[in-house]
C-alpha positions, -999 to +999 in steps of 0.1 A: -080-269-863-064-273-897-028-261-897-026-266-935-052-239-943-032-208-934+002-197-945+033-201-923+036-163-923+005-161-900+027-168-870+050-138-875+022-116-888+000-122-857+030-114-834+035-082-854-001-072-850+000-078-813+031-057-810+016-028-830-016-029-810+004-028-778+023+002-790-009+020-799-027+010-766+000+015-740-002+053-738-040+052-735-040+027-707-059+000-727-054-037-719-045-062-746-052-099-742-056-130-764-074-164-761-051-190-775-051-227-783-042-256-760-030-278-788+007-284-791+004-286-829-012-252-830+012-236-805+041-248-826+027-236-859+008-205-850+023-186-820+055-167-815+052-174-778+080-151-765+066-122-785+030-128-773+042-130-737+061-098-741+033-076-755+001-091-742-013-083-707-024-118-703-028-150-724-060-170-718-053-206-727-085-223-738-079-256-719-111-272-730-126-289-761-097-314-761-123-340-771-158-338-786-182-354-810-158-349-839-136-377-824-163-403-830-154-417-796-162-405-761-136-383-743-133-357-716-138-321-726-110-308-704-087-334-689-064-322-661-037-348-665-027-375-689-048-407-686-037-443-695-064-444-722-054-412-739-048-414-777-027-382-775-010-377-741-005-340-749-043-334-747-045-323-711-043-291-691-011-300-673+008-305-705-006-275-722+003-250-695+038-264-691+043-264-728+034-227-731+059-220-703+085-241-719+081-222-752+088-189-734+056-177-719+057-158-686+037-180-663+023-149-646+007-139-678-010-173-684-046-175-675-062-210-672-094-214-692-120-237-676-153-249-691-187-243-676-202-268-700-198-304-711-192-321-745-219-347-751-221-378-773-246-403-786-233-438-779-231-463-807-238-491-781-256-483-749-236-510-730-203-495-741-204-464-720-168-457-707-140-436-721-131-440-758-165-457-765-177-454-801-203-427-808-223-419-838-225-381-832-231-354-807-255-358-778-290-345-779-293-307-776-301-291-743-335-275-737-320-240-733-287-241-752-301-260-782-268-271-796-261-308-804-231-322-786-231-295-760-247-291-725-245-262-701-235-272-665-270-264-653-284-287-680-261-315-668-273-309-632-309-314-644-300-347-660-282-360-630-305-348-602-339-352-620-334-377-648-312-403-630-280-400-651-252-420-636-220-402-627-185-417-630-154-401-615-117-410-619-106-418-584-071-405-592-085-371-602-069-370-637-101-360-654-134-346-643-165-367-641-187-380-669-224-390-668-246-412-690-280-426-694-292-448-723-273-437-753-265-402-740-231-394-725-215-362-714-181-352-699-177-321-677-159-304-648-177-303-615-170-281-585-143-306-572-123-305-605-128-267-608-114-263-573-084-285-581-077-266-613-079-233-594-056-246-566-032-259-593-032-225-611-024-208-578+004-233-570+018-228-605+018-190-599-003-184-631-020-151-637-055-164-629-084-182-645-108-176-674-143-192-678-164-200-708-189-188-699-210-170-673-243-180-689-234-217-688-228-220-650-259-224-628-262-186-627-297-186-611-288-212-585-320-232-591-306-263-609-275-277-591-286-272-554-254-252-548-265-216-550-259-191-579-227-196-599-214-227-581-184-232-604-174-195-606-178-192-568-153-220-563-127-201-585-133-169-566-129-187-532-096-202-542-080-174-562-095-143-547-101-154-511-138-149-513-157-165-484-177-196-492-215-191-491-231-202-459-260-219-477-270-241-493-244-269-487-230-280-520-227-318-523-209-337-551-231-340-582-246-375-583-233-407-567-200-422-580-205-454-601-178-480-605-156-476-636-174-492-664-162-527-673-164-517-709-136-492-704-105-505-721-083-504-689-089-493-653-073-461-642-045-476-621-017-451-625-015-414-618+003-387-638+008-366-607+020-371-571-005-378-544+005-347-525-016-326-549-047-347-551-076-331-533-103-349-552-097-385-543-081-406-516-045-415-518-055-452-512-089-460-528-114-477-504-116-515-508-152-515-518-173-491-539-198-483-512-215-449-514-196-421-496-205-414-459-220-381-449-197-358-429-223-348-402-203-317-394-170-335-390-138-325-409-120-358-399-132-392-387-110-421-376-113-454-394-132-479-372-106-507-376-075-495-394-051-473-374-033-463-406-064-448-422-089-420-416-117-401-433-116-365-447-147-345-454-147-334-490-177-315-504-201-330-478-188-366-481-162-386-461-134-399-483-108-425-472-072-413-467-040-430-455-012-418-432+024-421-444+039-455-437+047-460-400+022-434-387-012-438-372-042-414-372-045-393-340-076-371-337-067-346-365-032-356-377-009-385-385+013-393-355+037-419-341+020-450-329+031-445-293+012-412-292-021-427-302-047-449-285-052-471-315-041-507-310-048-530-340-042-567-340-009-578-355-023-591-388-041-558-395-011-538-387+013-558-409-010-559-438-017-522-438+017-508-431+037-524-459+051-498-484+072-499-515+081-462-513+108-464-486+122-490-463+134-464-438+117-456-405+127-440-373+139-473-358+161-482-388+198-478-378+216-455-402+253-449-404+263-414-392+269-391-421+305-380-420+314-344-426+323-334-462+360-337-469+366-299-469+377-274-444+351-249-456+316-254-468+305-242-502+267-244-501+251-240-536+213-234-541+197-252-570+165-232-580+140-254-597+123-224-615+156-219-635+144-250-654+117-228-670+140-202-684+144-202-722+175-206-744+209-202-727+192-192-695+177-226-689+195-244-660+190-281-654+206-306-630+231-316-658+244-280-656+255-284-620+292-289-615+293-311-583+331-305-579+324-268-570+299-274-541+302-293-509+265-291-504+236-285-528+203-271-515+173-279-537+151-247-536+123-249-529+098-272-513+069-253-497+046-256-467+011-268-473-011-241-458-038-267-447-018-296-434+013-276-424+036-303-439+062-302-467+051-306-503+068-301-536+066-265-549+062-276-585+052-313-587+055-313-625+092-307-626+101-319-591+084-353-594+071-358-630+103-346-646+125-362-619+144-331-608+144-344-572+159-377-584+184-360-608+197-336-582+199-362-554+218-385-578+247-360-575+253-373-540+273-402-556+298-375-569+305-361-535+282-332-524+255-336-498+220-327-512+195-310-489+159-300-495+152-263-488+118-254-475+103-219-478+118-189-496+105-153-500+072-161-518+063-189-494+069-167-464+041-142-473+013-157-452+008-168-416+013-205-422+048-208-408+037-188-377+008-212-373+031-242-376+057-231-350+032-220-324+012-252-324+029-282-306+007-308-324+014-292-358+051-292-350+050-329-341+032-337-373+056-316-394+087-332-378+074-367-385+064-359-420+098-342-427+117-372-416+096-394-438+098-371-468+135-366-468+142-403-469+113-409-494+128-384-518+165-392-511+178-360-495+206-358-470+188-332-449+165-302-445+173-265-450+148-240-434+143-207-453+115-188-435+119-152-444+115-143-415+100-152-381+081-122-368+093-101-398+073-118-426+089-107-458+108-080-438+076-065-423+082-068-386+047-056-377+030-086-392+042-115-371+038-121-333+067-116-310+065-153-301+076-164-336+113-163-328+111-185-297+086-208-314+109-212-344+137-222-320+114-249-306+107-263-341+144-263-349+152-282-316+125-308-323+136-313-359+172-316-347+162-343-321+145-363-349+168-358-379+204-354-367+206-387-347+199-405-380+227-387-399+204-361-415+216-326-418+196-296-405+205-260-416+188-227-419+192-195-440+189-166-416+184-128-418+213-104-423+191-074-416+198-055-383+161-045-383+149-081-383+175-092-358+168-064-333+130-070-337+135-105-323+131-126-354+150-154-337+140-148-302+157-131-273+186-156-274+192-163-311+226-180-303+206-210-291+199-220-327+235-230-332+231-260-308+205-276-331+217-266-366+247-279-386+251-244-400+234-210-403+237-194-438+235-156-434+217-141-464+242-112-467+227-095-497+198-074-508+209-046-484+197-022-510+174-024-540+150-004-561+126-002-531+149+024-516+143+049-543+180+055-545+210+036-559+228+015-533+253-013-528+236-047-532+259-066-509+288-043-496+314-060-475+323-030-453+307+005-454+319+035-435+293+051-413+256+042-412+229+038-438+204+064-445+180+049-419+205+050-392+213+013-392+245-003-406+238-024-437+269-043-448+282-079-446+306-072-418+279-057-395+256-087-401+282-113-394+295-093-364+260-091-350+256-129-350+290-134-335+284-108-308+252-126-299+273-157-291+271-178-323+304-196-330+319-183-363+323-220-374+285-223-375+281-192-398+281-196-435+284-163-455+259-158-483+272-143-515+250-131-544+256-140-580+232-114-593+227-076-592+201-052-580+191-029-608+175+005-610+161+031-635+177+065-628+157+097-626+186+115-642+210+095-664+237+121-657+235+113-620+247+078-620+268+072-589+258+056-555+230+072-536+213+089-566+176+092-570+158+065-590+123+062-606+119+025-602+134-009-608+157-016-638+145-033-670+142-071-667+169-094-680+163-114-712+164-147-693+155-140-657+126-116-667+123-098-633+124-060-630+151-048-607+171-080-610+199-092-633+219-124-633+256-120-634+257-134-669+231-108-680+253-080-665+283-094-684+264-092-717+254-056-710+290-047-703+306-066-732+279-062-758+260-030-750+287-007-738+277-003-701+303+016-681+317-003-651+331+012-618+350-012-594+361-005-559+399-011-560+397-026-524+368-049-532+349-037-501+318-024-518+299-037-548+308-029-584+283-011-604+276-006-642+255+020-659+242+029-693+217+057-701+191+055-673+199+019-663+221+011-633+231-021-615+251-030-584+267-064-582+297-085-570+324-093-596+353-117-591+372-093-569+344-088-544+337-125-543+373-134-535+375-106-509+344-121-492+360-156-492+391-141-476+369-124-451+352-157-442+386-173-437+399-145-416+369-147-392+370-185-391+336-189-406+322-223-416+322-214-453+302-196-480+268-200-496+261-191-532+228-177-544+228-191-570+249-210-595+222-206-622+229-169-620+266-172-624+280-174-660+275-212-660+279-213-698+312-194-699+301-165-721+318-137-702+353-146-712+362-159-678+353-196-683+324-214-667+313-204-632+338-176-627+322-165-594+317-199-579+352-209-589+366-177-573+350-186-540+363-222-541+398-212-552+401-186-524+389-210-498+411-239-509+443-219-512+447-191-487+477-178-507+456-172-538+435-145-520+466-122-522+468-125-560+453-097-581+419-110-592+408-108-628+373-093-630+348-105-657+333-070-663 
């Protein structure tokens, strides 16, 4: 890897080659991919990342060979996270993938490369056998692979299971294991680390996984005692939903040995939050005794400590800890009064101390007063906007706290296994301190809530499983109360889209979802609101979902347990209709093409007619447009035939979707023709050639604010400030839409003034 060998022009020339290949391939249906380097130095010098992301079908990032015999010291072949003993803290999978994304790669095109082999070393001193130990060259060649410094996974299995090599694992899961015997040493990824990387790739919403290589896994199934292709099978189980083989039972390779005393420093800190650590206990066991067999049990209680329990992981029991203040109860962490565990006082005191938070359910908390504003302006902060490139990148420092009474951090997600809250993207939420940076805005006035769910997180049955199970609800409520205080949020915002109608398919969920959701809301309210924590929900605007019973036979009951209900009054029409339509019309005459009314007024009226107080309703307003590709560019009005979604925006990168600032640019720079409704009751639209987009401009936004005031609603909700012209490039100043909402709400007389549109 010598960046001085090739000319600087290679970077542009390679991108040009990829573009020309794509142009030649696309009409023949051929795929085009590339395997690329994990090295920051090579990425900077050799790749035009946005161009590669645009023209390649996928980018396989070779996240291996970070270390090898060439280093002259031992190191792990494919670290997952940074380790305290790293010489270069960019040499790990976590950094590499995030760096590719930061440089402009579409995460959905990134494919995570994983090694089915190990890098081996010959130790200079047998007694010095930890990480960064001096070596005099590559390890001895394998019997089948016959390459010095390299062993196939099945050759490593032979050495551990037959030849007595000792295995060492990082108990914080930052790197895979290494094994040694005599002067021979090898680092590798086992099934546990491969599983974690696969789960991480799925959580990161990457395009998939790549392995090097099929012939290096235990493809015959006769070496590792785990059946054929044990590593590849794990990847398929996690990423493709393949069922786990029934036999044989795959147990961890070797018995963990204590970290070598010759290692420079013990692994005492983690580069990732404990919520995403499936490989090791949150709290290590006090002694290094061999793991206990599971004997068919998924969980086992600790014999003495009420605070701890054992979880079965790959055939072995590993020690885990409940959050502070909770005890283990059969299969979940629970409040002490609900359990039968009664430790003595000294044990209880010594094991329940925590430095993470001094808050618990018995701590008196001053009641949070309402925000000093007649109307709420609820703003969503979307953490994925942090990944956008150039002027589209939106960070906590871009938030203007004076424009929002409440900021909802979108999104946390629901863990499908534990049915508790976890960060959606730990690398930016925790490691890059976005939780901390957004909650710090509380000191400037707005309340900051954590939003749970969202469209993508609502695809599976996990929310339905949560709300129907009383024990799961209790566990969720306890964990939510703990997590909100731990991370410093003022409350919780629920965004399940939607009970019964999962992602608007009302045939997927059971009819009990609506009533069960009400039970969860009531239980959360009983736990959170007495302690001054806010509880809100974003609810459906669709007549279809509401009439299907998404919120039960008496949806008005929700208002008694929620501080407000934000009606997501947008996405009434989009490219999925096959015809152009209003994205978020205020008032439409007549019915829609399916016989149901689809406008803001109908949605709000429905909730009020059901008995919900207008003061509890917050009107959702979109700061984006729904875009289409027209079948006939000459037929470019409403209700015209379309062939699919519109072209993606330069920054948002989603077909059928354009941020308001991307629409502005098309109008001002690219000559798109704009049509406004003079009364502001239906969306504006803009068109050019075969492209068409429907959106709200300043006039429509102000009209909706006036509508909210006229009906006595609780306020408005903006999705989302990162889609407004937050940099002020449209010629209307920064945040023209958000300011239009606030101005109209603060001064009723201003709503009668002629608004100045930005397009």
